[in-house]
C-alpha positions in Angstrom: -96.9 -87.2 75.7 -97.7 -87.1 71.9 -97.0 -83.3 71.6 -93.7 -83.6 73.3 -92.6 -86.4 71.1 -93.7 -84.6 68.0 -91.7 -81.4 69.0 -88.6 -83.5 69.7 -88.9 -85.1 66.3 -89.2 -81.7 64.6 -86.1 -80.3 66.4 -84.2 -83.3 65.3 -85.2 -82.9 61.7 -84.2 -79.2 61.8 -80.8 -80.0 63.2 -80.3 -82.6 60.5 -81.1 -80.1 57.8 -78.7 -77.5 59.2 -75.9 -80.1 59.3 -76.5 -80.9 55.6 -76.2 -77.2 54.7 -72.9 -76.7 56.6 -69.6 -77.7 55.0 -68.2 -80.9 56.3 -65.5 -80.6 59.0 -62.0 -81.8 58.1 -61.1 -85.2 59.4 -58.0 -85.1 61.6 -55.4 -87.9 60.8 -54.9 -90.3 63.5 -51.3 -90.2 65.0 -49.2 -93.0 63.7 -46.9 -94.8 66.1 -43.3 -93.6 65.7 -40.6 -96.3 65.0 -38.5 -96.9 68.0 -34.8 -95.8 67.5 -32.5 -98.7 66.7 -30.7 -99.7 69.8 -26.9 -99.6 69.4 -24.8 -101.8 71.6 -21.7 -100.2 73.1 -18.8 -102.4 73.7 -15.9 -100.9 75.7 -12.5 -102.5 75.8 -9.5 -101.8 78.0 -6.8 -101.7 75.4 -3.1 -101.8 75.5 -0.2 -100.5 73.4 1.5 -102.6 70.8 -1.4 -105.1 70.5 -3.3 -105.6 67.2 -7.0 -105.7 67.8 -8.9 -107.5 65.0 -12.7 -107.0 65.3 -15.8 -106.1 63.4 -18.4 -103.4 63.7 -21.8 -102.8 62.1 -24.7 -100.3 62.4 -25.9 -101.8 65.7 -22.5 -101.8 67.4 -20.1 -99.1 68.7 -16.7 -100.1 69.8 -14.8 -98.0 72.3 -11.1 -98.8 73.1 -9.8 -97.1 76.3 -6.1 -96.4 76.5 -4.0 -94.8 79.2 -0.3 -93.9 79.4 2.0 -91.9 81.6 3.2 -88.5 80.4 6.3 -86.9 81.9 6.9 -83.2 81.9 10.4 -83.4 80.6 9.9 -86.2 78.2 7.6 -86.3 75.1 6.5 -89.5 73.6 4.5 -89.9 70.4 1.5 -92.1 70.1 0.4 -93.5 66.8 -2.9 -95.0 65.8 -2.9 -97.4 62.9 -6.1 -98.9 61.4 -6.8 -101.2 58.4 -10.3 -101.8 57.2 -10.6 -105.3 55.7 -14.0 -104.8 54.1 -14.5 -103.6 50.6 -17.7 -101.5 51.2 -16.2 -98.2 50.0 -19.6 -96.5 50.0 -20.0 -97.1 53.7 -16.7 -96.3 55.4 -15.8 -96.9 59.0 -15.5 -93.8 61.2 -12.6 -93.7 63.8 -12.8 -91.0 66.5 -9.9 -90.4 68.9 -10.9 -88.5 72.0 -8.0 -86.9 73.9 -7.7 -84.5 76.8 -7.3 -81.4 74.6 -8.1 -82.6 71.1 -10.4 -84.8 69.0 -9.2 -86.5 65.9 -11.6 -88.2 63.5 -11.0 -89.9 60.1 -12.8 -92.4 58.0 -11.5 -95.5 56.3 -11.3 -95.8 53.4 -9.7 -92.4 53.6 -10.7 -90.3 50.6 -8.2 -87.6 49.5 -8.7 -85.4 46.4 -6.2 -84.5 43.8 -6.1 -82.3 40.8 -9.4 -81.9 38.9 -11.2 -83.2 42.1 -9.9 -86.7 41.5 -10.6 -89.1 44.4 -8.0 -91.5 45.9 -9.0 -94.1 48.5 -6.7 -95.5 51.1 -7.5 -98.6 53.2 -4.6 -98.4 55.6 -4.4 -95.2 57.7 -2.0 -94.2 60.4 -2.1 -91.0 62.4 0.1 -89.6 65.1 -1.8 -88.1 68.0 -1.2 -84.6 69.2 0.5 -84.6 72.6 -1.1 -82.4 75.2 1.3 -80.6 77.6 1.4 -81.4 81.3 2.6 -79.3 84.2 2.9 -82.3 86.6 6.0 -84.3 86.9 4.2 -87.5 85.9 0.5 -87.6 84.8 -1.6 -90.5 83.6 -3.6 -89.5 80.6 -6.5 -91.4 79.0 -7.7 -91.4 75.4 -10.4 -93.3 73.6 -10.8 -94.7 70.1 -14.4 -95.0 69.0 -15.2 -97.2 66.0 -18.6 -97.0 64.3 -20.1 -97.5 60.8 -23.5 -97.8 59.0 -22.4 -100.8 57.0 -22.9 -104.5 57.8 -20.2 -106.7 59.4 -17.1 -104.6 58.6 -13.9 -106.1 59.8 -10.9 -103.9 60.8 -7.6 -104.0 62.6 -6.5 -101.5 65.2 -3.1 -101.0 66.7 -1.7 -98.2 68.9 2.0 -97.8 69.4 4.5 -95.5 70.8 6.7 -93.5 68.3 10.4 -94.0 68.8 12.6 -91.0 68.3 9.6 -88.7 68.3 11.8 -85.9 69.5 14.5 -85.0 67.0 18.0 -84.2 68.2 20.4 -81.7 66.8 22.8 -83.0 64.1 21.3 -86.5 64.3 19.8 -88.2 61.3 16.6 -90.1 61.5 15.0 -92.2 58.7 11.3 -93.1 58.3 8.6 -94.0 55.8 5.5 -92.0 54.9 2.5 -92.4 52.6 -0.4 -90.1 51.8 -2.6 -91.8 54.4 0.2 -92.4 56.9 1.9 -89.0 57.4 4.6 -88.5 60.0 5.5 -85.7 62.2 8.2 -85.2 64.9 9.0 -82.7 67.6 12.1 -80.5 67.9 13.0 -78.4 71.0 15.4 -75.6 70.7 18.5 -75.9 73.0 19.3 -72.9 75.1 22.4 -72.0 73.0 20.7 -72.0 69.6 18.5 -69.2 68.1 17.9 -70.8 64.7 18.2 -74.1 63.0 17.9 -75.6 59.5 15.6 -78.6 59.1 16.9 -80.7 56.2 14.9 -83.5 54.7 16.3 -85.7 52.0 15.2 -88.7 50.0 16.9 -91.0 47.5 13.7 -91.1 45.4 12.2 -88.1 43.7 8.7 -89.4 43.6 6.2 -89.6 45.1 6.0 -85.9 45.8 5.9 -84.9 49.4 5.4 -81.7 51.5 7.5 -80.6 54.5 5.8 -78.4 57.0 6.9 -76.6 60.1 4.1 -76.1 62.6 3.8 -74.7 66.1 3.0 -77.0 69.0 -0.8 -76.8 68.7 -3.6 -79.3 68.4 -4.8 -80.5 66.0 -1.7 -81.1 63.8 -2.5 -80.6 60.1 -0.9 -83.6 58.6 -3.0 -84.5 55.5 -2.5 -83.5 51.9 -5.7 -81.4 52.0 -4.9 -79.4 55.1 -1.1 -79.3 55.5 -0.9 -75.8 54.0 -3.3 -74.3 56.6 -0.7 -73.1 59.1 3.1 -72.9 59.5 5.8 -72.9 56.8 5.8 -75.5 54.1 7.4 -76.5 50.8 7.1 -79.3 48.3 9.9 -81.8 48.0 11.3 -84.4 45.6 14.8 -85.2 46.9 15.7 -82.2 49.0 14.0 -79.7 51.3 15.4 -77.3 53.8 13.7 -74.8 56.0 15.4 -72.3 58.3 13.5 -72.0 61.6 14.1 -69.2 64.2 13.4 -69.6 67.9 11.7 -66.2 68.1 8.9 -67.3 65.9 7.8 -70.1 68.3 6.7 -69.1 71.8 7.2 -72.6 73.2 10.7 -72.8 71.7 9.7 -76.0 69.9 7.9 -77.0 66.7 6.7 -80.0 64.7 8.3 -81.2 61.6 5.4 -82.6 59.5 6.0 -84.8 56.4 3.1 -85.6 54.1 3.2 -87.5 50.9 0.9 -86.0 48.2 -1.7 -88.0 46.3 -0.3 -86.8 43.0 3.1 -85.7 41.7 2.0 -82.8 39.5 3.0 -80.2 42.1 6.6 -81.5 41.9 6.8 -81.7 38.2 5.7 -85.3 37.8 3.1 -86.7 35.4 -0.5 -87.2 36.4 -1.3 -90.8 37.1 -3.5 -92.8 34.7 -7.0 -92.5 35.9 -8.8 -95.8 35.0 -12.4 -95.6 33.9 -14.1 -98.9 33.2 -17.5 -99.3 31.6 -19.1 -100.3 34.9 -17.5 -97.6 37.0 -18.5 -94.1 37.7 -16.1 -91.2 36.9 -16.5 -90.2 40.6 -15.4 -93.5 41.9 -12.2 -93.3 44.0 -9.0 -94.9 42.9 -7.0 -97.0 45.2 -3.3 -96.2 45.4 -1.2 -98.9 47.0 2.5 -98.2 46.5 2.9 -94.4 47.1 5.4 -94.8 49.9 8.5 -92.7 50.4 11.6 -93.2 52.4 12.9 -90.0 53.9 15.7 -88.8 56.3 15.5 -85.7 58.5 18.2 -83.9 60.3 18.1 -80.6 62.2 21.4 -78.6 62.1 22.3 -75.4 63.8 22.1 -72.2 61.7 24.8 -69.5 61.7 25.1 -67.2 64.7 24.7 -63.4 64.8 28.5 -63.1 64.8 28.6 -64.7 61.4 26.3 -62.1 60.0 28.6 -59.3 61.3 31.7 -60.9 60.0 30.2 -61.5 56.6 29.0 -57.9 56.3 32.5 -56.7 57.3 34.1 -59.1 54.8 31.9 -57.8 52.0 32.6 -54.2 52.8 36.3 -54.7 53.1 36.5 -56.3 49.7 34.9 -53.5 47.8 36.2 -50.6 49.9 39.7 -51.9 49.2 39.1 -50.9 45.6 38.6 -47.3 46.8 41.9 -47.4 48.7 43.7 -49.0 45.7 42.3 -46.3 43.4 43.4 -43.6 45.7 46.9 -45.0 46.0 47.2 -45.3 42.2 45.9 -41.7 41.8 48.5 -40.4 44.3 51.3 -42.4 42.6 50.3 -41.1 39.2 50.0 -37.5 40.5 53.6 -37.7 42.0 55.0 -39.2 38.8 53.3 -36.7 36.6 54.4 -33.8 38.8 58.0 -34.9 38.3 57.6 -35.2 34.5 55.9 -31.8 34.4 59.0 -30.2 35.9 61.1 -32.0 33.4 58.9 -30.8 30.5 59.1 -27.3 31.8 62.8 -27.4 32.0 63.1 -28.8 28.5 60.6 -26.2 27.1 62.6 -23.3 28.6 64.9 -21.3 26.2 68.5 -22.5 25.9 71.1 -20.1 27.2 73.3 -20.8 24.2 70.8 -20.7 21.3 67.7 -19.0 22.8 65.5 -21.8 21.3 63.4 -24.3 23.2 64.6 -27.9 23.5 63.3 -30.6 21.2 62.0 -33.9 22.6 61.1 -37.0 20.6 57.5 -38.1 20.0 58.1 -41.3 21.8 58.8 -39.4 25.0 55.8 -37.2 24.5 53.6 -40.2 24.2 54.5 -41.2 27.8 55.5 -37.9 29.4 52.9 -35.5 28.3 50.4 -36.8 30.9 51.1 -33.9 33.2 47.5 -32.8 33.0 46.2 -36.2 34.0 44.7 -37.8 30.9 46.6 -41.1 31.1 45.7 -42.5 34.5 42.3 -43.8 35.5 42.8 -42.3 39.0 43.0 -38.6 38.1 43.4 -38.4 34.3 41.2 -37.9 31.4 41.9 -40.1 28.5 39.0 -41.7 26.7 35.9 -39.8 27.7 34.0 -36.6 27.9 31.5 -34.7 26.3 33.7 -32.1 24.7 33.0 -28.8 26.4 34.7 -26.9 23.6 33.3 -25.5 20.5 34.4 -27.0 17.2 37.8 -26.1 16.0 36.9 -27.1 12.5 35.6 -24.6 10.0 35.1 -24.4 6.3 38.5 -22.8 5.7 40.3 -25.7 7.4 41.6 -28.4 5.1 41.3 -31.9 6.6 44.0 -34.1 5.2 44.5 -37.8 5.8 48.0 -39.2 6.0 48.2 -42.7 4.4 45.5 -42.3 1.8 47.5 -44.5 -0.5 47.6 -47.5 1.8 46.4 -48.4 5.3 49.8 -48.5 7.0 51.1 -49.1 10.5 52.6 -46.2 12.3 56.2 -46.7 13.6 57.7 -45.2 16.7 60.8 -44.1 14.8 59.6 -40.5 14.1 61.8 -37.4 13.9 61.9 -35.1 16.9 59.7 -32.0 16.9 59.2 -29.1 19.2 56.6 -29.2 21.9 54.3 -26.9 20.0 53.1 -29.6 17.7 52.2 -28.6 14.1 48.9 -30.2 13.1 49.0 -30.6 9.3 48.4 -27.1 7.9 46.8 -25.8 11.1 48.4 -23.7 13.8 47.4 -23.7 17.5 47.9 -19.9 17.8 44.3 -19.2 17.1 43.2 -22.1 19.3 45.0 -20.8 22.4 43.5 -17.4 22.0 39.9 -18.5 22.4 38.0 -19.5 25.5 37.0 -23.1 25.6 34.0 -23.3 27.9 31.0 -21.8 26.2 27.5 -21.6 27.4 25.3 -24.4 26.4 22.0 -22.7 27.0 21.3 -21.9 23.4 22.3 -25.3 22.0 19.5 -27.6 21.0 19.8 -31.4 20.9 18.4 -31.5 17.4 21.1 -29.0 16.0 23.6 -31.7 15.4 25.2 -30.4 12.2 26.4 -26.8 12.8 29.2 -26.6 10.2 28.3 -24.9 7.0 29.7 -27.6 4.8 28.3 -30.5 6.8 25.3 -31.2 4.5 27.4 -31.8 1.4 30.5 -32.9 3.2 29.1 -36.0 4.8 29.0 -38.2 1.8 32.5 -37.1 0.8 34.1 -37.6 4.1 32.3 -40.7 5.5 32.6 -42.7 2.3 36.4 -42.2 2.1 38.3 -45.5 1.9 40.5 -44.6 4.8 39.1 -42.5 7.6 40.7 -40.8 10.6 39.1 -39.7 13.8 39.2 -36.0 12.7 36.9 -36.9 9.8 34.2 -38.1 12.3 34.8 -35.5 15.0 33.6 -32.4 13.1 30.4 -31.6 14.9 30.1 -28.8 17.4 31.3 -30.2 20.7 28.7 -28.3 22.7 26.0 -30.1 20.8 27.7 -33.4 21.3 28.2 -32.7 25.0 24.5 -32.2 25.4 23.7 -35.1 23.1 25.7 -37.6 25.2 24.5 -36.1 28.5 21.1 -37.3 27.6 22.3 -40.9 27.9 23.0 -40.3 31.6 19.8 -38.3 32.3 17.6 -40.8 30.5 19.0 -43.8 32.3 18.7 -42.0 35.6 15.0 -41.3 34.9 14.5 -44.9 33.8 16.2 -46.1 37.0 13.9 -44.1 39.2 10.7 -45.1 37.5 11.8 -48.8 37.2 13.1 -49.2 40.7 10.2 -47.8 42.8 7.5 -50.3 41.6 10.1 -53.1 41.7 10.9 -52.4 45.4 7.2 -52.2 46.2 6.5 -55.5 44.4 9.3 -57.5 46.0 8.3 -56.2 49.5 4.8 -57.5 48.7 6.2 -60.9 47.7 8.2 -61.2 50.9 5.2 -60.3 52.9 3.1 -62.9 51.2 5.8 -65.5 51.9 6.0 -64.6 55.6 2.2 -64.5 56.1 1.2 -67.6 54.1 4.3 -69.7 54.9 4.3 -70.9 51.3 8.0 -71.2 50.5 7.3 -72.4 47.0 6.7 -68.8 45.9 10.5 -68.0 46.0 13.3 -70.0 44.4 16.1 -69.7 47.0 19.0 -71.9 47.6 17.4 -73.1 50.8 20.5 -74.8 52.0 22.2 -71.4 52.2 19.5 -68.9 52.8 20.1 -66.8 55.9 17.2 -64.7 57.1 17.5 -61.3 58.6 14.4 -59.5 59.8 11.7 -60.0 57.2 14.1 -61.0 54.5 14.4 -64.8 53.8 17.8 -64.7 52.1 19.9 -61.8 53.3 23.1 -63.2 52.0 21.9 -63.1 48.3 21.0 -59.4 48.8 24.2 -58.5 50.6 26.4 -60.0 47.9 25.0 -57.4 45.4 26.6 -54.6 47.3 29.6 -54.8 45.0 27.7 -53.6 42.0 26.6 -50.5 43.9 29.9 -49.6 45.5 32.0 -50.3 42.4 29.5 -48.4 40.1 29.8 -45.4 42.5 33.6 -45.7 42.4 33.5 -45.7 38.6 31.4 -42.6 38.6 33.9 -40.9 40.9 36.7 -41.8 38.6 34.8 -40.4 35.6 34.0 -37.2 37.5 37.7 -36.7 38.4 38.7 -37.2 34.8 36.1 -34.7 33.6 37.3 -32.2 36.2 41.0 -32.6 35.0 39.9 -32.4 31.4 38.0 -29.2 32.0 41.0 -27.7 33.8 43.1 -28.5 30.8 40.6 -26.8 28.5 40.7 -23.7 30.7 44.5 -23.7 30.2 43.9 -23.9 26.5 46.1 -27.1 26.5 46.8 -28.1 22.9 46.7 -31.8 23.6 43.3 -31.6 25.3 41.9 -29.6 22.3 43.3 -31.4 19.3 44.8 -34.7 20.3 43.6 -38.1 21.3 40.2 -39.7 21.1 37.4 -37.1 21.5 36.4 -36.9 25.1 32.8 -37.7 25.9 31.7 -38.6 29.4 28.0 -39.1 29.0 28.1 -42.8 28.1 30.5 -43.5 30.9 28.2 -41.9 33.4 25.4 -44.0 32.0 27.5 -47.2 32.4 28.3 -46.4 36.0 24.7 -45.7 36.8 23.6 -48.9 35.0 26.1 -50.9 37.1 24.7 -49.4 40.3 21.1 -50.2 39.2 22.1 -53.7 38.3 23.1 -54.2 41.9 19.9 -52.6 43.3 17.6 -54.6 41.0 19.5 -57.8 41.4 19.1 -57.4 45.2 15.4 -56.8 44.6 15.1 -59.9 42.5 16.8 -62.0 45.1 14.4 -60.9 47.8 12.0 -63.4 46.1 13.5 -64.9 42.9 10.7 -66.4 40.8 9.2 -66.7 37.3 7.4 -63.3 37.5 10.2 -61.0 38.4 13.2 -62.5 36.5 13.5 -59.4 34.3 14.5 -57.3 37.3 17.8 -59.1 37.3 18.5 -59.0 33.6 17.1 -55.7 32.3 20.2 -53.6 33.2 22.5 -56.4 32.1 21.1 -55.8 28.6 21.6 -52.1 29.1 25.2 -52.5 30.2 26.1 -54.7 27.2 24.4 -52.2 24.8 26.1 -49.2 26.4 29.5 -50.8 26.3 29.1 -51.5 22.6 28.0 -47.9 22.0 30.9 -46.5 23.9 33.4 -48.7 22.0 31.9 -47.5 18.8 31.7 -43.9 19.9 35.5 -43.8 20.5 36.3 -43.6 16.8 32.9 -42.5 15.5 31.8 -39.6 17.8 29.7 -37.8 15.2 27.6 -40.7 14.0 27.0 -42.6 17.2 23.3 -43.4 18.0 21.3 -41.0 20.0 20.1 -41.8 23.5 16.5 -42.1 22.4 17.1 -44.6 19.7 19.6 -46.6 21.8 17.2 -46.9 24.8 14.3 -47.7 22.4 16.3 -50.6 21.0 17.2 -51.8 24.5 13.5 -51.6 25.5 12.7 -53.7 22.5 15.2 -56.3 23.6 13.7 -56.4 27.1 10.3 -56.8 25.6 11.4 -59.8 23.6 13.0 -61.2 26.7 9.7 -61.1 28.6 7.7 -62.5 25.7 10.3 -65.2 25.1 10.2 -66.4 28.7 6.4 -66.3 28.9 5.4 -67.6 25.5 8.7 -69.0 24.0 9.0 -72.3 25.8 8.3 -74.9 23.1 6.5 -72.4 20.9 7.7 -72.9 17.3 6.0 -69.9 15.9 7.7 -67.6 18.4 11.1 -68.9 17.6 10.6 -68.6 13.9 9.5 -64.9 14.3 12.3 -64.1 16.7 15.0 -65.7 14.5 13.7 -63.8 11.4 13.8 -60.5 13.4 17.2 -61.4 14.7 18.6 -61.9 11.3 16.9 -58.9 9.7 18.2 -56.7 12.6 21.7 -58.0 12.1 21.6 -57.2 8.4 20.2 -53.7 8.9 22.8 -52.9 11.6 25.6 -54.3 9.4 24.5 -52.0 6.6 24.4 -49.0 9.0 27.9 -49.7 10.2 29.4 -50.5 6.8 28.2 -47.3 5.1 28.6 -45.1 8.2 24.9 -44.2 8.1 25.0 -43.0 4.5 22.2 -45.1 3.3 18.4 -45.0 3.3 15.8 -47.6 4.0 13.0 -46.7 1.5 11.1 -48.1 -1.4 14.2 -48.0 -3.6 16.4 -50.1 -1.4 16.0 -53.3 -3.4 16.8 -51.5 -6.6 20.0 -50.1 -5.1 21.0 -53.5 -3.7 20.6 -55.1 -7.1 22.6 -52.3 -8.7 25.5 -52.7 -6.2 25.5 -56.5 -6.8 25.5 -56.0 -10.5 28.3 -53.5 -10.6 30.5 -55.1 -7.9 29.9 -58.8 -8.6 28.8 -59.2 -12.3 30.1 -56.2 -14.2 33.4 -56.2 -12.4 34.6 -58.5 -9.7 35.9 -56.1 -7.1 36.6 -56.6 -3.5 34.9 -54.6 -0.7 35.9 -51.0 -0.4 36.2 -51.2 3.4 38.0 -54.4 4.0 38.4 -54.2 7.8 34.7 -53.2 8.3 33.7 -56.0 6.0 35.7 -58.6 8.0 34.1 -57.5 11.3 30.6 -57.5 9.9 31.0 -60.9 8.2 32.2 -62.4 11.4 29.4 -60.8 13.3 26.8 -62.1 10.8 28.2 -65.6 11.0 28.0 -65.6 14.8 24.5 -64.0 14.9 23.1 -66.3 12.2 24.6 -69.3 14.1 23.0 -68.1 17.3 19.6 -67.7 15.5 19.9 -71.2 14.1 20.8 -72.6 17.5 17.8 -71.0 19.1 15.5 -72.1 16.3 16.7 -75.7 16.5 17.4 -76.3 20.2 14.9 -73.8 21.6 16.6 -73.3 25.0 14.3 -73.0 28.0 16.2 -70.1 29.5 15.4 -67.5 26.9 16.6 -64.6 29.0 20.1 -66.1 29.3 20.1 -66.9 25.6 19.2 -63.3 24.7 21.9 -62.1 27.0 24.4 -64.5 25.4 23.7 -62.9 22.0 24.6 -59.4 23.4 27.7 -60.6 25.2 29.0 -62.5 22.1 28.6 -59.4 19.9 30.3 -57.2 22.6 33.2 -59.6 22.8 33.5 -59.9 19.1 33.6 -56.1 18.7 36.0 -55.7 21.5 38.4 -58.3 20.1 38.2 -56.6 16.7 38.9 -53.2 18.3 42.0 -54.6 20.1 43.3 -56.3 16.9 42.8 -53.3 14.7 44.4 -51.0 17.4 47.5 -53.1 17.4 47.5 -53.5 13.6 47.4 -49.8 13.1 50.6 -49.4 15.1 49.0 -48.2 18.4 50.0 -49.7 21.7 48.3 -50.6 25.0 49.7 -49.0 28.1 50.4 -50.8 31.3 47.3 -49.9 33.2 44.8 -51.0 30.5 46.9 -54.1 29.8 46.7 -55.1 33.5 43.0 -54.4 33.5 42.5 -56.6 30.5 44.4 -59.5 31.9 43.0 -59.4 35.4 39.4 -58.8 34.2 39.7 -61.8 31.8 40.8 -64.0 34.7 38.0 -62.7 37.0 35.4 -63.2 34.3 36.5 -66.9 33.9 36.1 -67.6 37.6 32.8 -65.7 37.7 31.3 -67.7 34.9 32.4 -70.9 36.6 30.3 -70.0 39.7 27.5 -68.7 37.6 27.0 -72.0 35.8 26.8 -74.0 39.1 23.0 -73.4 38.9 21.8 -73.5 42.5 18.2 -73.0 41.6 16.1 -72.4 38.6 12.5 -71.0 38.2 12.2 -72.9 34.9 11.3 -76.0 36.9 8.9 -76.6 39.8 10.0 -75.4 43.2 10.6 -79.0 44.4 12.8 -79.7 41.3 14.7 -76.5 41.8 15.6 -77.5 45.3 17.4 -80.5 44.0 20.1 -78.1 42.8 20.5 -76.5 46.2 23.9 -76.7 47.9 25.5 -75.7 51.2 27.4 -72.4 51.7 31.0 -72.4 50.6 32.4 -69.1 51.9 32.3 -68.2 55.6 29.3 -70.5 56.0 27.3 -67.5 54.7 27.8 -67.1 50.9 27.0 -69.7 48.3 28.2 -70.1 44.7 25.8 -67.5 43.3 26.9 -65.0 45.9 30.5 -65.5 44.7 29.2 -64.9 41.2 27.9 -61.6 42.4 31.2 -60.7 43.9 33.3 -61.7 40.9 31.0 -60.4 38.2 30.8 -56.9 39.9 34.6 -56.8 40.0 34.8 -58.0 36.4 32.3 -55.4 35.2 34.2 -52.7 37.0 37.4 -53.9 35.4 35.8 -54.0 32.0 34.7 -50.4 32.4 38.2 -49.4 33.3 39.5 -51.2 30.1 37.1 -49.1 28.0 38.2 -46.0 30.0 41.9 -46.4 29.6 42.3 -48.4 26.4 43.2 -45.4 24.2 45.4 -43.6 26.7 48.4 -44.0 24.4 46.7 -41.6 21.9 46.5 -38.6 24.2 49.4 -36.9 22.5 48.5 -38.1 18.9 46.8 -35.7 16.5 43.3 -36.8 15.6 44.0 -36.7 11.9 46.6 -39.4 12.6 44.3 -41.8 14.5 42.6 -44.3 12.3 39.0 -45.2 12.3 38.0 -48.9 12.4 
C-alpha cells in the first residue's frame, strides 16, 4: 500500500536524524591474539659423582641433573658442586639451583661480588659445599638436583659434583686446603664427650688475600660468601693467623661449621685497594674479573683449658699477691720486736746514773739506728717519710733559723761528738714544745690560708733564694694547713676515680655485649691464642692478671695508715723526733698514690674486657697520674711548703690526658699536630725549669722578657758568673736535654703509639729526678738504710723483667684486627696467662716496690734535725 510505504519511509528518516544528533558510540578494540609462551625443553640427566659434565644451555633449554647418595647417621660426608661457565656473556649469566631435602642453594655464574665503594668483581669458576641435612635412620638415600638455566644463547658450562674428603675435622689434626672468593670452604667439627671448649686455629703462610673465618651452627643454608658470612655466628678477619675459642654450651647440637671465605678486597686486613681498570669503552659499573685470589690455609682444632685450670690460675694469682701481705706482717712483727728491745736499752741508758745522777750519753750514730722505737723507720709499722703534719707550726717570728754550712755545701760525716738524748736544736729548746698539745682541731683552717706566719710575706724571698737551703727553711707553714692541703690530693683522686670508673664499666659491658650478640670479633684486640672466656667475658685471664694492682695498692694504703697511726701516737707523746726531726711527714700524696694504683688495676681490667682504639685511655690515664704523683712526692720531701696544690696538679694531668687522646686520634702522620705538641712540650719544660730553679719566686707577666734580658746581661755580659744554684742547674740542664731530645724525636720520627710516647716522657723525667735525688742524697752525706736499699735493687730487677714482657707486643690496635692477630702467641704460664699477663703481674709488683722506695728512702733522717737536712 502506498500509505504504508510512505509511513515506513518517514520513520526511517526520523531514526536517521536522531542518530545524527546522538554522539557516536566508542569503537571497542578487537582482541589481539596473545603470543604463545615459548616452549622450554627440559632435559633430565641421571648424574654421578666425580664426573665432569660439559654441556650447553640456552633460553629454550633447562638441564636437570639428578644425584643420589647414601647418608649414614654416624658419618657425615660433604658434597661439593663445582661449575665453570665457558661463555663470555657476562650480561646474561647462567643460573644454577641446587634443590636438596631441607635447603635450596642458588647462584649465578659469573658470580658478582661487591667490594668497597660498590665495586663489582666477577668470577667464572664457582664451587659451593652443600649443606648436609641430618638423618635419623641408620642409612638413608638422599636425592638432590642441580638445575641449569639461562636467557642467553648457547652458553657452555662444566659441572662436577664431588665428595669432600676430611669434611669432619678431628681434634689436634691439621688439615690444609685452598679457598677463593668464589670457592669458599667449610668443615664440620663435633665435640667429643670429654671436651667442653676448643680453640679453632687457622693459619696461612701468605698474608693476602684477606680472608674471613666464621664459626656457624649446623643450620641450612650455610653463609659462605663474602657478602653474607657475617650474618650469623662468630667471625674474624685473617691474614696469617686466626683463632676462635668455641664452647660446647653455645651449640645445642654439640657441633659447628668452620667456614673460610676469601674476601674480594684486602682493605679490611690492611692491604691496598686493587687497581680498578677503566678503559674508554668500558662502563664504570662493569665488573672486574679476578683470577688469582687464591689462598692456602691450614686449620686445626685444639682442646681448650678445663675448669680446673681456671681454679688453679685464680689460686695462683691470689697466692702471689697475698704473700706480700704475709711478708709485710712478718717484717712488721720483726721490726716491732727489734724496736721493743732497743726501746728498753734506750730507757736504761736514759735513766740517771747511780754514781753521778746524770743521764747516760749515746753517740749520734747509735741514735740514727736505735731511735726507731716509735716506729718511723720500718715500712711495716713505722712512719718515716710521710704525713700531713698534724701539729701546728713550731716556728714563730722569734725563732732564728740558722743554716749550718752556709760557707760551703759540705758532706756530713758520721764522726760527731756524743750528746745527750734531749737533742739541742740550734738555739731552740724542746721544753716549750713538749708542753703543748700537738693535735689541734682543723675545723677553722681554710685551704687558702697557706701562709700563717707573720713574717712569711717578706721572708719568702729571703729564705727561698738563699744559696744553700735546709728543710727547715721550706717547712715553715702551719702544719694544719698543709695537712688539709695534701689531704685534697686523696679526696680529689677518689672523686675522679668514682666519676671516671662508672661510665667506663658501663661502656665496656656494652662493648662485650655487642661482641657476644653480633659475633664480630674484630671489635676487640685480644691475644686470641690465649684468650680464655668465662661467662660473658671473652678474655678472663687478661682481667684476672690485673688483680695485683688492686691488692698491692690496698696493701700500700694499709702500710701508710699504720705509719700515720704510729706517727700520731708519737705526736700525742710529744716526741721530739716526731716534732722536729726528719723529713716533714705528709701522707696525702701517699694515699693518692695507693688509690691511683688500685684504679690502674680496675681500669686496666676494664680496658682488657674489650681492648680497642676507642678505649685505650682507660689503661693509660692513671699511669700518667701515678708518674705525676711520684714526681710530686719526691719533690715534696724536701720542699713541703712550695709543692703544687692538688688542683693545679690534677689540672696539668688532665691536660696530659687530653693531649694523649688528641695525639692518638689526630696525631698519626699529622705534621701540624707534632709541631704544636713539640712547641708546647719545650715551652712547658722551660716554664717548669724556671719554677723549680727559683723555688717559685718569679712571675710570668709582661715584664718577663725584660727581666730575662737583665739577668743575661748581668750574669753573662757584665760579669761571667756561674749559676747560683749549681745542683739545681745540673738537674734542670739534664732534664731539658732529655725533654728537648724527646721532642725532637717525636717531631722527626712521629711514632704511631702516641700514648706510649707520652708515657715514656713522664717515666724518663721521673727516673731522671729519682736518680738525681739518690745522687744528691749520697753526696750530702746521707745514707740509704737496708730496707729501701733492698727495695731499690729488687724493684729495678722486677722492672727489667716487666719491660721485657711488655715489649713482646701480643696485639696492637694501631693496625687492623687481622694484622694485630699476626702478633698473637700461645700462653706461657699455666697454659692460662700470656706475656701481657706476666707484665701485669710484674709491673704491679714493681710499682708497689717503687712506692715503698719513696716511703722508706729517707728513714735515715728520722733522728736528724731539719735544719741539718739539705734541700736539693
